[in-house]
KEKE-3310 file (N, C-alpha, C; in steps of 0.2 Angstrom, whole numbers, plus 5000, padded with zeros to 4 digits):
npx = (5079:5076:5066:5055:5051:5046:5036:5027:5023:5017:5007:5000:4996:4984:4975:4961:4964:4976:4973:4971:4956:4950:4940:4932:4920:4923:4927:4916:4913:4923:4932:4944:4959:4978:4994:5007:5024:5039:5057:5066:5057:5053:5060:5059:5047:5035:5023:5011:5015:5014:5025:5033:5043:5058:5062:5078:5094:5107:5117:5121:5105:5098:5088:5082:5072:5070:5070:5072:5079:5086:5088:5080:5083:5073:5062:5052:5048:5035:5024:5010:5003:4993:4992:5001:5020:5035:5050:5068:5072:5059:5044:5037:5024:5024:5018:5020:5030:5043:5055:5067:5077:5076:5062:5048:5038:5022:5011:5011:5013:5008:5013:4995:4990:4983:4967:4969:4961:4962:4974:4977:4966:4972:4982:4981:4980:4992:5003:5007:5012:5021:5026:5011:4995:4982:4970:4957:4958:4956:4941:4940:4947:4943:4930:4934:4941:4930:4922:4930:4932:4932:4946:4960:4974:4988:4999:5014:5026:5043:5048:5058:5066:5076:5070:5065:5052:5045:5044:5037:5026:5023:5020:5007:4999:4999:4993:4979:4974:4975:4961:4956:4962:4972:4977:4988:5005:5014:5030:5040:5055:5065:5073:5079:5084:5095:5106:5116:5132:5149:5154:5143:5131:5128:5120:5107:5103:5099:5090:5081:5078:5072:5061:5058:5051:5043:5033:5032:5023:5011:5001:4991:4994:5004:5001:4992:4994:5004:5021:5028:5044:5051:5065:5071:5078:5091:5092:5103:5108:5117:5120:5124:5119:5111:5103:5092:5083:5082:5091:5084:5085:5097:5102:5110:5105:5094:5090:5084:5071:5065:5069:5059:5047:5032:5027:5036:5041:5055:5058:5062:5064:5059:5043:5032:5017:5005:4989:4973:4964:4970:4984:4997:5009:5022:5031:5046:5052:5057:5049:5041:5047:5059:5054:5047:5057:5064:5056:5056:5047:5038:5024:5006:4999:4986:4975:4962:4951:4948:4931:4921:4932:4933:4926:4936:4946:4955:4970:4987:4993:4979:4970:4956:4960:4954:4956:4954:4952:4950:4942:4949:4942:4928:4927:4920:4914:4910:4894:4895:4903:4897:4908:4923:4937:4953:4969:4983:4999:5003:4993:4999:5010:5005:4999:5008:5018:5010:5006:5020:5022:5032:5042:5051:5055:5066:5081:5097:5107:5101:5095:5101:5099:5099:5100:5099:5088:5078:5065:5058:5055:5043:5027:5015:5004:4993:4995:4983:4983:4996:5007:5015:5028:5033:5040:5030:5017:4998:4992:4978:4974:4965:4968:4965:4961:4968:4974:4979:4991:5000:5007:5012:5026:5029:5036:5037:5024:5015:5007:4997:4992:4976:4971:4959:4956:4946)
npy = (5007:4998:4990:4999:5005:4992:4989:4999:4997:4987:4988:4997:4991:4986:4995:5002:5012:5007:4996:4985:4982:4965:4956:4957:4964:4973:4983:4994:4999:5003:5015:5021:5020:5018:5012:5007:5009:5004:5014:5007:5005:5015:5021:5019:5020:5030:5043:5047:5042:5033:5034:5025:5028:5033:5049:5059:5068:5067:5078:5095:5103:5097:5083:5066:5053:5038:5018:5002:4996:5007:5023:5041:5056:5070:5082:5096:5106:5110:5101:5097:5098:5091:5089:5086:5084:5084:5079:5077:5058:5055:5042:5043:5044:5047:5058:5059:5063:5053:5065:5066:5060:5065:5065:5072:5079:5081:5077:5076:5065:5058:5039:5035:5030:5015:5010:5005:4994:4988:4983:4975:4965:4960:4952:4941:4936:4938:4950:4964:4973:4966:4956:4943:4946:4936:4928:4925:4935:4946:4950:4953:4965:4975:4975:4980:4993:4998:5001:5008:5021:5032:5036:5042:5046:5056:5067:5075:5084:5090:5092:5101:5100:5107:5119:5132:5135:5123:5111:5114:5116:5103:5098:5103:5098:5084:5086:5089:5079:5068:5062:5059:5048:5045:5030:5032:5042:5051:5057:5067:5070:5086:5083:5093:5109:5115:5105:5093:5094:5086:5085:5089:5080:5073:5081:5078:5066:5072:5080:5071:5063:5071:5073:5063:5063:5074:5065:5055:5060:5058:5047:5039:5041:5035:5023:5019:5024:5024:5028:5035:5037:5047:5048:5062:5071:5080:5073:5063:5047:5039:5035:5044:5059:5063:5054:5042:5028:5031:5027:5022:5031:5032:5019:5025:5038:5037:5028:5030:5032:5020:5012:5015:5019:5008:5006:5011:5017:5018:5021:5018:5029:5033:5026:5011:5010:4997:4999:4991:4988:4996:5003:5012:5025:5034:5047:5059:5074:5087:5088:5095:5108:5103:5095:5105:5113:5106:5103:5099:5102:5117:5119:5121:5129:5135:5133:5133:5122:5122:5130:5119:5110:5095:5088:5087:5080:5066:5064:5058:5064:5066:5062:5051:5048:5051:5066:5076:5088:5083:5081:5081:5073:5072:5063:5059:5063:5077:5085:5089:5104:5120:5126:5123:5117:5128:5122:5118:5119:5108:5097:5096:5086:5076:5068:5067:5058:5046:5043:5039:5028:5029:5037:5046:5052:5059:5066:5057:5065:5076:5068:5056:5037:5023:5008:4997:4996:5002:4997:4999:5013:5012:5016:5005:4993:5007:5015:5017:5030:5042:5051:5065:5072:5089:5106:5112:5122:5118:5102:5093:5080:5069:5055:5044:5036:5038:5045:5060:5068:5084:5089:5101:5111:5111:5117:5129:5135:5128:5119:5103:5086:5079:5063:5053:5037:5028)
npz = (4936:4925:4930:4936:4924:4917:4926:4926:4912:4913:4922:4912:4901:4905:4905:4898:4890:4883:4879:4867:4856:4855:4850:4833:4834:4846:4842:4838:4850:4856:4851:4849:4855:4860:4854:4861:4854:4853:4856:4846:4836:4831:4820:4802:4803:4800:4805:4818:4835:4851:4864:4879:4889:4897:4904:4900:4901:4894:4889:4892:4892:4881:4879:4882:4877:4884:4882:4886:4876:4870:4866:4862:4854:4860:4857:4865:4862:4859:4867:4874:4890:4905:4918:4931:4934:4926:4928:4923:4925:4926:4922:4906:4895:4880:4864:4849:4834:4824:4818:4806:4815:4826:4840:4839:4851:4852:4865:4881:4894:4912:4917:4919:4934:4942:4950:4968:4971:4959:4958:4967:4962:4953:4956:4965:4982:4986:4997:4994:5004:5016:5028:5027:5032:5042:5033:5039:5050:5044:5043:5055:5060:5052:5058:5071:5065:5058:5073:5080:5077:5079:5085:5082:5072:5073:5066:5065:5058:5056:5069:5077:5090:5097:5095:5106:5110:5107:5115:5124:5117:5112:5123:5128:5117:5121:5132:5128:5122:5132:5136:5126:5118:5107:5091:5087:5088:5076:5072:5061:5056:5053:5068:5071:5070:5064:5055:5064:5068:5069:5087:5091:5091:5103:5109:5103:5110:5123:5119:5116:5128:5135:5128:5131:5145:5147:5139:5146:5158:5153:5158:5152:5138:5137:5138:5130:5114:5101:5097:5085:5076:5062:5053:5045:5034:5035:5049:5061:5054:5052:5038:5022:5021:5010:5004:4999:5001:5021:5034:5052:5066:5076:5089:5099:5103:5106:5117:5130:5126:5121:5132:5142:5135:5130:5116:5106:5090:5080:5064:5047:5035:5020:5027:5030:5037:5046:5046:5055:5041:5032:5023:5024:5018:5024:5023:5023:5016:5008:4994:4986:4981:4978:4966:4960:4954:4947:4937:4918:4910:4911:4922:4923:4932:4944:4934:4926:4917:4900:4894:4885:4885:4890:4879:4869:4858:4863:4871:4875:4885:4893:4908:4915:4929:4945:4952:4968:4978:4995:5011:5028:5040:5034:5020:5009:4992:4988:4980:4962:4957:4948:4943:4938:4950:4954:4950:4957:4963:4971:4969:4956:4962:4969:4962:4952:4957:4962:4948:4945:4951:4962:4976:4974:4960:4954:4948:4949:4953:4961:4971:4977:4977:4984:4978:4979:4987:4982:4981:4992:4990:4984:4976:4973:4975:4975:4990:5005:5009:5008:5015:5016:5022:5023:5020:5015:5013:5020:5013:5005:4995:4985:4976:4964:4972:4982:4996:5000:5012:5016:5035:5037:5042:5060:5069:5063:5061:5069:5067:5064:5059:5061:5059:5057:5050:5049)
capx = (5074:5073:5060:5050:5048:5043:5029:5024:5022:5012:5001:4996:4994:4979:4969:4956:4966:4981:4972:4966:4950:4950:4936:4930:4913:4923:4928:4910:4912:4930:4933:4949:4963:4983:4996:5015:5030:5046:5060:5069:5054:5051:5063:5058:5040:5033:5018:5010:5017:5015:5032:5036:5051:5061:5067:5085:5099:5117:5121:5115:5100:5100:5084:5081:5068:5073:5068:5075:5082:5086:5086:5081:5082:5066:5061:5047:5044:5026:5023:5004:5004:4988:4991:5010:5027:5041:5059:5074:5071:5052:5044:5032:5019:5026:5015:5023:5031:5051:5057:5075:5081:5072:5056:5044:5032:5015:5007:5016:5010:5014:5007:4991:4989:4977:4964:4972:4959:4963:4980:4976:4963:4978:4987:4976:4983:5001:5003:5014:5016:5027:5022:5004:4989:4980:4963:4951:4960:4954:4935:4941:4950:4939:4924:4937:4942:4923:4920:4937:4932:4935:4955:4965:4984:4993:5005:5018:5031:5047:5046:5063:5069:5081:5067:5063:5046:5044:5044:5029:5021:5023:5014:5001:4997:4999:4988:4973:4972:4975:4955:4954:4968:4975:4978:4999:5008:5020:5034:5043:5060:5071:5072:5084:5082:5101:5111:5121:5142:5154:5152:5136:5128:5127:5113:5102:5101:5098:5083:5075:5078:5068:5054:5053:5050:5036:5027:5028:5016:5002:5001:4987:4997:5010:4998:4986:4996:5012:5025:5033:5048:5052:5068:5071:5083:5097:5095:5110:5107:5122:5122:5124:5112:5110:5104:5087:5080:5086:5090:5080:5088:5102:5101:5113:5101:5085:5089:5079:5061:5065:5069:5054:5038:5030:5024:5041:5045:5059:5057:5066:5062:5050:5041:5027:5011:4998:4984:4969:4963:4972:4991:5001:5015:5025:5038:5049:5054:5054:5045:5037:5053:5063:5050:5047:5063:5068:5054:5060:5041:5033:5016:5001:4997:4979:4974:4955:4949:4942:4925:4920:4936:4933:4925:4943:4950:4958:4977:4992:4992:4971:4970:4950:4960:4951:4958:4948:4951:4945:4942:4949:4933:4925:4931:4915:4915:4904:4892:4900:4900:4896:4913:4930:4942:4958:4974:4988:5006:5003:4990:5001:5015:5002:4997:5015:5021:5006:5008:5026:5021:5039:5041:5056:5056:5070:5090:5100:5110:5097:5094:5103:5095:5104:5098:5096:5082:5074:5058:5056:5053:5038:5020:5013:4999:4993:4992:4976:4985:5002:5008:5022:5030:5035:5040:5026:5010:4997:4986:4978:4972:4963:4969:4962:4956:4975:4971:4987:4991:5004:5004:5015:5030:5025:5041:5037:5018:5013:5001:4998:4987:4974:4969:4955:4957:4941)
capy = (5009:4994:4986:5003:5004:4985:4988:5004:4995:4980:4991:5003:4988:4984:4999:5003:5018:5006:4989:4985:4977:4955:4954:4962:4969:4977:4990:4998:5000:5007:5019:5028:5017:5019:5008:5008:5009:5004:5018:5005:5004:5024:5020:5019:5019:5034:5043:5048:5035:5034:5029:5024:5030:5039:5057:5057:5072:5066:5083:5100:5107:5091:5079:5061:5047:5031:5013:4996:4996:5012:5030:5045:5064:5072:5092:5095:5114:5111:5097:5097:5093:5094:5090:5081:5086:5080:5079:5067:5051:5054:5038:5046:5042:5052:5056:5063:5058:5056:5069:5070:5057:5068:5064:5080:5077:5085:5078:5071:5062:5053:5035:5033:5025:5009:5009:4999:4988:4983:4979:4968:4960:4957:4950:4939:4931:4943:4956:4969:4976:4964:4948:4942:4945:4931:4930:4926:4940:4953:4954:4955:4970:4977:4979:4985:4999:5004:5002:5013:5025:5041:5035:5046:5046:5063:5068:5080:5084:5098:5093:5105:5097:5111:5125:5135:5134:5115:5106:5118:5115:5098:5096:5108:5092:5080:5087:5090:5073:5064:5060:5055:5044:5042:5025:5037:5049:5050:5063:5066:5076:5084:5084:5099:5114:5113:5096:5091:5092:5084:5083:5090:5073:5072:5085:5076:5063:5074:5082:5065:5062:5076:5071:5056:5065:5073:5060:5051:5065:5056:5038:5036:5041:5030:5015:5017:5027:5021:5033:5033:5043:5047:5054:5068:5074:5081:5069:5058:5041:5033:5038:5049:5065:5066:5047:5039:5027:5034:5023:5024:5035:5025:5019:5029:5045:5035:5023:5032:5033:5015:5011:5018:5017:5001:5006:5017:5014:5022:5017:5022:5036:5033:5017:5008:5007:4996:5000:4987:4988:5001:5002:5020:5027:5040:5049:5066:5075:5094:5086:5100:5113:5098:5093:5111:5115:5101:5101:5100:5108:5120:5117:5124:5131:5139:5135:5130:5118:5129:5127:5112:5105:5087:5084:5088:5073:5063:5062:5054:5069:5068:5055:5051:5046:5055:5070:5081:5092:5080:5085:5075:5072:5070:5060:5056:5065:5081:5087:5092:5110:5122:5130:5118:5122:5130:5117:5121:5114:5102:5093:5090:5084:5070:5065:5064:5053:5042:5038:5035:5023:5029:5042:5051:5052:5065:5067:5056:5071:5080:5064:5048:5029:5017:5005:4991:4995:5007:4994:5005:5018:5011:5016:5000:4996:5015:5014:5020:5036:5045:5055:5069:5079:5094:5112:5116:5121:5111:5100:5087:5078:5061:5054:5035:5032:5035:5052:5063:5077:5087:5092:5106:5111:5110:5121:5135:5139:5124:5114:5096:5083:5074:5060:5049:5032:5025)
capz = (4930:4923:4935:4936:4917:4914:4932:4923:4909:4912:4922:4907:4896:4908:4905:4892:4885:4880:4876:4858:4856:4856:4844:4831:4838:4851:4839:4837:4857:4857:4843:4853:4860:4860:4855:4863:4850:4857:4852:4841:4831:4828:4815:4796:4803:4801:4809:4828:4839:4857:4865:4884:4891:4905:4902:4903:4900:4892:4887:4894:4889:4878:4885:4878:4880:4883:4885:4888:4872:4865:4867:4855:4855:4861:4857:4870:4863:4856:4870:4877:4896:4907:4924:4933:4933:4922:4929:4925:4926:4925:4916:4903:4889:4874:4858:4843:4826:4824:4811:4807:4820:4833:4841:4841:4855:4854:4869:4886:4901:4915:4915:4924:4942:4944:4959:4973:4973:4953:4957:4971:4961:4948:4959:4971:4986:4986:5000:4994:5011:5017:5030:5027:5036:5043:5030:5046:5055:5042:5046:5063:5059:5048:5065:5075:5061:5062:5082:5083:5071:5084:5086:5076:5070:5073:5063:5065:5055:5057:5075:5081:5099:5099:5097:5113:5112:5103:5120:5126:5111:5113:5130:5127:5112:5122:5135:5122:5120:5137:5135:5119:5117:5097:5090:5087:5083:5070:5072:5058:5056:5055:5076:5074:5066:5059:5056:5070:5067:5074:5094:5093:5091:5109:5110:5102:5117:5128:5116:5117:5135:5136:5127:5134:5152:5143:5137:5153:5162:5151:5157:5147:5132:5137:5140:5122:5110:5098:5095:5077:5074:5055:5051:5042:5028:5040:5056:5060:5054:5050:5031:5020:5023:5004:4999:5002:5009:5025:5042:5057:5071:5081:5096:5102:5103:5107:5122:5135:5126:5120:5138:5147:5132:5128:5111:5101:5084:5076:5056:5041:5030:5021:5032:5030:5044:5043:5053:5052:5033:5027:5023:5025:5018:5025:5018:5024:5011:5004:4988:4981:4980:4972:4959:4953:4953:4941:4930:4912:4907:4917:4925:4922:4939:4945:4928:4925:4910:4895:4893:4882:4884:4890:4873:4862:4857:4869:4870:4881:4892:4897:4910:4917:4937:4950:4958:4970:4987:5000:5018:5033:5044:5029:5014:5004:4989:4987:4974:4958:4958:4942:4942:4940:4954:4949:4950:4963:4962:4976:4964:4952:4966:4972:4955:4947:4962:4961:4942:4944:4956:4964:4978:4972:4954:4954:4945:4954:4958:4966:4977:4976:4978:4990:4972:4983:4991:4978:4981:4996:4988:4977:4978:4969:4974:4979:4998:5006:5016:5008:5021:5014:5028:5018:5024:5009:5017:5021:5011:5006:4988:4984:4968:4962:4979:4988:5001:5002:5013:5021:5040:5038:5047:5067:5073:5060:5064:5075:5063:5064:5058:5068:5054:5056:5046:5048)
cpx = (5072:5065:5053:5046:5044:5037:5026:5020:5018:5005:4997:4995:4987:4973:4966:4961:4972:4980:4969:4962:4949:4946:4932:4923:4915:4923:4921:4911:4919:4933:4942:4955:4971:4988:5003:5018:5035:5050:5064:5063:5049:5055:5063:5050:5036:5027:5018:5011:5015:5022:5030:5040:5053:5065:5074:5090:5105:5119:5116:5111:5098:5093:5083:5075:5070:5069:5072:5079:5088:5086:5085:5080:5075:5068:5053:5045:5038:5022:5016:5004:4997:4989:4997:5015:5030:5047:5062:5073:5064:5050:5037:5028:5020:5021:5018:5026:5039:5050:5066:5080:5079:5064:5053:5040:5028:5011:5010:5013:5012:5008:5002:4990:4982:4974:4970:4969:4959:4968:4981:4971:4968:4982:4986:4983:4992:5000:5009:5017:5022:5022:5013:5001:4986:4973:4958:4952:4957:4948:4935:4942:4947:4932:4928:4938:4935:4922:4927:4938:4933:4943:4958:4972:4985:4997:5006:5025:5037:5046:5055:5065:5071:5079:5066:5057:5042:5041:5038:5024:5018:5017:5009:4998:4996:4995:4980:4972:4972:4968:4953:4961:4970:4977:4987:4999:5013:5024:5039:5050:5060:5068:5077:5082:5088:5103:5115:5129:5147:5151:5146:5130:5124:5121:5109:5098:5097:5090:5078:5075:5073:5061:5051:5051:5044:5030:5027:5025:5011:5003:4996:4988:5002:5006:4994:4990:5003:5015:5030:5037:5051:5058:5070:5077:5091:5099:5099:5108:5112:5125:5124:5119:5108:5106:5097:5087:5085:5087:5087:5086:5090:5101:5102:5109:5094:5084:5083:5071:5062:5065:5062:5047:5038:5031:5030:5044:5051:5062:5063:5062:5064:5050:5033:5023:5005:4993:4976:4969:4967:4981:4992:5007:5017:5032:5040:5054:5052:5054:5045:5042:5056:5060:5050:5051:5066:5064:5055:5052:5037:5025:5010:4997:4991:4976:4967:4954:4946:4937:4924:4926:4937:4928:4930:4943:4954:4966:4982:4989:4985:4971:4963:4953:4957:4955:4956:4952:4948:4946:4946:4945:4931:4927:4927:4916:4908:4901:4895:4898:4901:4904:4920:4935:4948:4963:4981:4994:5005:4999:4994:5009:5013:5002:5003:5018:5016:5006:5017:5027:5031:5038:5048:5060:5062:5077:5090:5106:5107:5097:5094:5100:5099:5096:5094:5090:5077:5068:5055:5053:5044:5031:5014:5012:4999:4993:4985:4978:4992:5003:5014:5023:5033:5035:5036:5020:5004:4992:4986:4973:4970:4964:4970:4961:4962:4972:4978:4987:4998:5005:5008:5023:5028:5030:5040:5028:5013:5006:5003:4991:4984:4970:4967:4956:4951:4935)
cpy = (5004:4990:4992:5004:4998:4985:4992:5002:4990:4983:4996:4998:4985:4989:5000:5007:5015:4999:4988:4981:4971:4954:4960:4968:4973:4983:4995:5003:5005:5008:5021:5023:5018:5011:5009:5007:5009:5010:5014:5004:5009:5023:5016:5017:5024:5037:5045:5041:5038:5028:5030:5024:5034:5047:5056:5063:5068:5072:5088:5103:5101:5086:5072:5057:5040:5024:5007:4994:5000:5018:5036:5052:5066:5080:5091:5103:5116:5105:5101:5095:5096:5093:5085:5086:5083:5083:5073:5063:5052:5049:5042:5043:5050:5053:5060:5060:5059:5059:5069:5067:5060:5067:5071:5077:5083:5084:5074:5070:5058:5046:5034:5029:5021:5012:5005:4993:4982:4981:4973:4962:4958:4952:4946:4932:4933:4949:4959:4972:4973:4956:4948:4943:4939:4931:4931:4931:4946:4954:4957:4962:4977:4980:4981:4992:5004:5005:5006:5020:5033:5041:5037:5042:5053:5063:5074:5081:5091:5099:5094:5104:5104:5119:5127:5134:5126:5112:5109:5116:5108:5095:5098:5101:5087:5080:5088:5084:5065:5061:5058:5051:5041:5036:5027:5042:5047:5056:5061:5072:5081:5086:5089:5106:5115:5107:5099:5092:5090:5082:5086:5086:5072:5074:5084:5070:5066:5080:5076:5062:5065:5077:5067:5058:5069:5071:5056:5055:5062:5050:5037:5036:5035:5022:5015:5020:5023:5030:5030:5039:5042:5050:5059:5068:5075:5079:5063:5051:5037:5033:5041:5054:5063:5058:5046:5032:5029:5030:5026:5028:5029:5025:5024:5036:5041:5030:5024:5030:5025:5010:5010:5019:5012:5003:5012:5014:5019:5017:5022:5026:5035:5025:5018:5007:5004:4996:4997:4985:4993:5000:5010:5022:5034:5043:5055:5067:5082:5092:5088:5107:5109:5096:5098:5114:5113:5100:5104:5106:5111:5118:5121:5126:5137:5139:5132:5126:5124:5124:5122:5109:5097:5084:5086:5079:5071:5062:5060:5057:5070:5059:5057:5049:5054:5058:5076:5082:5086:5083:5079:5071:5069:5069:5059:5062:5071:5083:5092:5100:5114:5123:5125:5120:5122:5125:5120:5115:5108:5096:5090:5085:5075:5065:5061:5059:5046:5038:5034:5030:5024:5036:5047:5050:5059:5064:5064:5061:5075:5073:5058:5043:5026:5011:4998:4990:5002:5004:4999:5010:5017:5014:5012:4994:5003:5011:5020:5028:5037:5051:5059:5074:5083:5101:5116:5117:5118:5111:5096:5085:5070:5061:5047:5033:5033:5043:5052:5068:5077:5089:5097:5106:5113:5116:5128:5139:5135:5120:5107:5095:5077:5068:5052:5043:5030:5029)
cpz = (4927:4926:4934:4929:4916:4920:4928:4915:4908:4916:4917:4901:4900:4908:4897:4887:4881:4878:4870:4861:4855:4851:4842:4832:4844:4848:4839:4846:4860:4851:4845:4859:4858:4860:4856:4857:4854:4851:4844:4835:4827:4821:4809:4798:4805:4802:4816:4830:4846:4860:4874:4887:4898:4903:4903:4899:4899:4891:4891:4890:4883:4882:4878:4880:4878:4887:4887:4883:4870:4867:4859:4859:4856:4859:4858:4869:4862:4862:4873:4884:4899:4914:4927:4930:4929:4921:4926:4926:4929:4920:4912:4898:4883:4867:4854:4836:4828:4817:4812:4812:4827:4834:4844:4845:4856:4861:4873:4892:4905:4913:4922:4928:4940:4948:4962:4971:4965:4954:4962:4968:4956:4951:4966:4977:4989:4991:5000:4999:5014:5019:5031:5030:5036:5040:5035:5050:5053:5044:5054:5063:5056:5053:5068:5072:5063:5067:5085:5078:5075:5084:5078:5078:5071:5071:5063:5062:5057:5066:5077:5088:5101:5099:5104:5114:5110:5111:5123:5124:5112:5118:5129:5122:5112:5125:5132:5121:5127:5137:5131:5116:5109:5099:5090:5087:5081:5070:5067:5058:5052:5064:5077:5070:5062:5059:5061:5067:5072:5082:5096:5094:5097:5111:5109:5106:5121:5125:5117:5123:5140:5133:5129:5141:5149:5142:5143:5158:5160:5152:5152:5140:5131:5135:5132:5116:5108:5096:5090:5076:5066:5053:5047:5038:5032:5047:5053:5060:5051:5042:5029:5020:5015:5002:5004:4998:5015:5031:5047:5061:5075:5087:5102:5106:5107:5114:5125:5133:5125:5126:5141:5143:5128:5121:5107:5096:5081:5069:5052:5039:5020:5024:5029:5035:5039:5047:5050:5045:5029:5027:5022:5023:5021:5025:5021:5018:5007:4997:4982:4977:4976:4964:4955:4951:4948:4937:4924:4909:4913:4918:4926:4930:4940:4937:4929:4918:4906:4896:4886:4881:4884:4884:4868:4862:4861:4866:4874:4885:4895:4899:4914:4926:4939:4954:4960:4974:4990:5006:5022:5037:5039:5021:5009:5000:4987:4980:4969:4957:4950:4940:4944:4947:4951:4952:4952:4963:4967:4973:4961:4956:4966:4964:4952:4952:4962:4954:4941:4948:4960:4970:4979:4965:4950:4951:4950:4957:4963:4973:4976:4979:4980:4982:4976:4986:4989:4980:4985:4997:4983:4981:4975:4974:4978:4985:4998:5008:5012:5012:5018:5017:5022:5021:5020:5016:5017:5016:5011:5001:4988:4977:4968:4967:4986:4991:5003:5006:5017:5028:5040:5042:5054:5073:5070:5062:5066:5072:5063:5060:5060:5061:5057:5051:5045:5047)
residu = (UNK:UNK:UNK:UNK:UNK:UNK:UNK:UNK:UNK:UNK:UNK:UNK:UNK:UNK:UNK:UNK:UNK:UNK:UNK:UNK:UNK:UNK:UNK:UNK:UNK:UNK:UNK:UNK:UNK:UNK:UNK:UNK:UNK:UNK:UNK:UNK:UNK:UNK:UNK:UNK:UNK:UNK:UNK:UNK:UNK:UNK:UNK:UNK:UNK:UNK:UNK:UNK:UNK:UNK:UNK:UNK:UNK:UNK:UNK:UNK:UNK:UNK:UNK:UNK:UNK:UNK:UNK:UNK:UNK:UNK:UNK:UNK:UNK:UNK:UNK:UNK:UNK:UNK:UNK:UNK:UNK:UNK:UNK:UNK:UNK:UNK:UNK:UNK:UNK:UNK:UNK:UNK:UNK:UNK:UNK:UNK:UNK:UNK:UNK:UNK:UNK:UNK:UNK:UNK:UNK:UNK:UNK:UNK:UNK:UNK:UNK:UNK:UNK:UNK:UNK:UNK:UNK:UNK:UNK:UNK:UNK:UNK:UNK:UNK:UNK:UNK:UNK:UNK:UNK:UNK:UNK:UNK:UNK:UNK:UNK:UNK:UNK:UNK:UNK:UNK:UNK:UNK:UNK:UNK:UNK:UNK:UNK:UNK:UNK:UNK:UNK:UNK:UNK:UNK:UNK:UNK:UNK:UNK:UNK:UNK:UNK:UNK:UNK:UNK:UNK:UNK:UNK:UNK:UNK:UNK:UNK:UNK:UNK:UNK:UNK:UNK:UNK:UNK:UNK:UNK:UNK:UNK:UNK:UNK:UNK:UNK:UNK:UNK:UNK:UNK:UNK:UNK:UNK:UNK:UNK:UNK:UNK:UNK:UNK:UNK:UNK:UNK:UNK:UNK:UNK:UNK:UNK:UNK:UNK:UNK:UNK:UNK:UNK:UNK:UNK:UNK:UNK:UNK:UNK:UNK:UNK:UNK:UNK:UNK:UNK:UNK:UNK:UNK:UNK:UNK:UNK:UNK:UNK:UNK:UNK:UNK:UNK:UNK:UNK:UNK:UNK:UNK:UNK:UNK:UNK:UNK:UNK:UNK:UNK:UNK:UNK:UNK:UNK:UNK:UNK:UNK:UNK:UNK:UNK:UNK:UNK:UNK:UNK:UNK:UNK:UNK:UNK:UNK:UNK:UNK:UNK:UNK:UNK:UNK:UNK:UNK:UNK:UNK:UNK:UNK:UNK:UNK:UNK:UNK:UNK:UNK:UNK:UNK:UNK:UNK:UNK:UNK:UNK:UNK:UNK:UNK:UNK:UNK:UNK:UNK:UNK:UNK:UNK:UNK:UNK:UNK:UNK:UNK:UNK:UNK:UNK:UNK:UNK:UNK:UNK:UNK:UNK:UNK:UNK:UNK:UNK:UNK:UNK:UNK:UNK:UNK:UNK:UNK:UNK:UNK:UNK:UNK:UNK:UNK:UNK:UNK:UNK:UNK:UNK:UNK:UNK:UNK:UNK:UNK:UNK:UNK:UNK:UNK:UNK:UNK:UNK:UNK:UNK:UNK:UNK:UNK:UNK:UNK:UNK:UNK:UNK:UNK:UNK:UNK:UNK:UNK:UNK:UNK:UNK:UNK:UNK:UNK:UNK:UNK:UNK:UNK:UNK:UNK:UNK:UNK:UNK:UNK:UNK:UNK:UNK:UNK:UNK:UNK:UNK:UNK:UNK:UNK:UNK:UNK:UNK:UNK:UNK:UNK:UNK:UNK:UNK:UNK:UNK:UNK:UNK:UNK:UNK:UNK:UNK:UNK:UNK:UNK:UNK:UNK:UNK:UNK:UNK:UNK:UNK:UNK:UNK:UNK)
# end
């Protein structure tokens, strides 16, 4: 919590909305900005203030705002929100006033994410992904990325290998791409329709062996594609089912695939993929239903901005971040439409995860976290691509330069996504 809060605080202080003018002449051009106040400084300091803190619940039905030193009871009954979901353990910016030891919130917002390019410019020479890439290699990767612009990454979620028709559909999928070999196939769990318990774990190895035999029917894919397997929430990975991040699938189940395929990878959940110059984050979690079910303030779904709303005075609930629908094959921005598109729940989800710089801002009883590996859930800097495997219907959105999509459930409606990074 402390690391997340400090990370978001230093990120906010670089934004114009929260940075005061340095020179007296700047006041002419910058008439509105917000000053963050600590909870400790609210006491004895009347008036409307902006506070950065985490929403917590110490008693049933009573919520508090907590920062590094103190907490205060909050009243969210009249809080105005624009876009985003707010759950317990979310870090928020709240605007309001302290009255009788209770902070009455009038505007509530997520701390707006910054562009990936801005973060990298702030920390030059630091590679947040992991092992750094040779700077002399980057131009060559960029050229290859453009030359291989027709190379796709096939993303499939909920590959229930015990489903009667799954193997036939996978064979059909591989057959369709044997003449146009993709860069990679990303398979996300769950790999069985129901969790395997007791002595049933051995069946999973038989399912993967069967999948291996199908892949070997297509030599072009075996030689030219990478096969990436990301475990789902109920797959047997050697740790508690309800804790993230999750280990990769054990070799006990995957030994045949690893011995017969040259380019096969069994990753953790979440995992990160570097494709040429782009960073891709893959996370398999039913995040839409969990976030909606645990939301403290009900989101405005299918709401369209009121006429003239853009001219109203800004509050901390208002952000200028780019959130738009995007097409998988053509991500160029379309011309502005006369009518603003409605906002659906998945747009709230994407914005919240990016603003929180975290893949799982949920209450710990709902989704416990291995604290020693919490950094693996960070979205900082924002990735180029965010793949959110979910049972929810397919969606795709772009927010502050991060393209996020959900391939939906393959074993339910045989849907998948063919994404071309270039």
